[in-house]
C-alpha angles and dihedrals in degrees: 000000000000134000131203129182111261090235090051133263143118117359112229125201107224103183109077131192132089129266130025121343138163125204128164143162099045119195128184120230114241092255094047092237096114142031116211119203142163118243151086144224096247098263089164098029111231091356093059118138124241109235135181110254134177126210136189109241093247133109115279099002112173092214132211125261107222100182105038093113093058097058090215126148105234111212095358122179112267115190128233133145093203101060138030101227109199096196131244120272121210122273132200123220116242092257094047091241102114135038116204120209139158130241139157128249124184088344096308115113109219143177118247136173134205126206103233097213099045103024088230108159125208127191105225102187137031125189144101095275147100115244116191143155090042124184133170144195131203114236128212095268091053091255119130132236114205126195126191143159112254132198134164135193090281108025134076119238117282134169118261133180136195140177126235120199119233097249133047117309116251111265112278093010127120134184118282111229123212124204116233101179141038098194099165101026095109096038094049100037093112097041116099113203126197118240114234116235118219115230133181131200135168130237121178093343094310121117110223123196125213143167127234124197108191122215117213114283132028129294092008125179109282133214118198115214122202124194128225130242099057081229101056129083148224119233147135095331130114117264113184097198090062092054093047090054093048089049087057091056094262121125119222131219122186125172139177105238124193109302093047122124125242102051101080133284096277092056092047092049094045093096094058105139091001118081093152125030101041097041091046089055091052092051095045090048088062092046091051091050090055091049092048089052091051093246100118137038109242089207097054106053128145132181134200141162143155134239104340085005087057089052092054091045092055089043094051096050088048090056103033137043093197095103125084094198141006140188118202112195129198085335138175109238104155110043095194096057091039091058090047101045137043134050098302096040119125143081097316103053100066092036092055095046103034108010092242138057124237093254088055098049112011092171093060092055092045090055093046096050120100086211089069089062097040094108086065093057112107097149113110102260133197112198112204120191139152121229096225095049107136096173095059105011120224091253088077089066094041093054094053093043092050092055097045095042090050090053090048093240122158099271138140130188118217102197110190119204127216095011135108138208086291096065095123095043107036107001126126106299099236091050090051089053092047090049092054092047093049094049092044089049093048092056094040089054095053104027105034103026092036095225122165104196127067114279120245116280108266113256093228107066100163 
């Protein structure tokens, strides 16, 4: 964090300490004596937890971590392909006593507050929902009014408000939220959405949470969904792709494998140096539990994911023949070129994820690249990638396609013009619709219709 006089002058670095650090969303206290922010100094490398800190506005202040004891992930990255959630910065109460922030717990994304002087933390909300974009105002009686956008697994975002008393909340009580808008009520009145079901399983002593959306009938085809990051999470937020697949008669399972946010720093850091083997075991453990409970057909499985989720998709089909179809989206396939190209390439990326960079240990990156195992891929694979993707450049898709096409494997490249890494979240609307339709059609072709050969090329190729 830096400060500069409003009228111009010398820039002062506020956050002291040596080495790597990351702080964002600064907010001045009402009396100007403190700056609150979210961040860390990479104690667990890429799996480090975002905490609420406060700093004196002076050069080189070491700062004070206010939420370390809670092991929450302040302002973590919840996934949704329907809305572009910009997060929730911290807010001070009018008297400077409390700092409000947002963080997930067990897949629900809640509002919290910490008392700056004592580090006492209160959970303000409690539901199966995703609250984001929060703001607040101090009222005349020193109580607070908070406002936030709210969505769930089956509802579109709307604006909600709630009031927080000045003192501590009564034990066991949370803030009652009131809905102010019904933005999609009329447009969605004839749409029936499927409620996700939370499931837990255990792999190697770790509890892993997932969400199951059942299609009608028993032992339906199943598509496994894997989120990006790796340090983000799935939760009680609306994902349109899941609903489209269920509408096609295909159940959906999505889980938060090791490396996900929201389950403590140790869990998030548990994939350090291991993007493939461990997380794959977590995902497959959830799939096997569904099969054992008679909720999925073991012979009609599909898998898909984007960004890191694309990496793990490519990895899984290179290490297992259990899936009848797969879609790898904006994926990482060659770890060496990924760490050396794109908008987050450089000396930190590989160090934070693997402890070494590709030029320091080429063999490590060869072993950790899905491209290395591409000759073993026989699952029909759709590779989706956008031409203007700077996070995972399009060469990642081209490399995997080159290998599989050369080996005459069932593969298709969906190369999307004029879009970026954010195609599914903030891309051109008609391309987002086309993308959903193509992915839905791919899995319908192989899992519902039971076809073996590649489907016809879609007529719309915009």
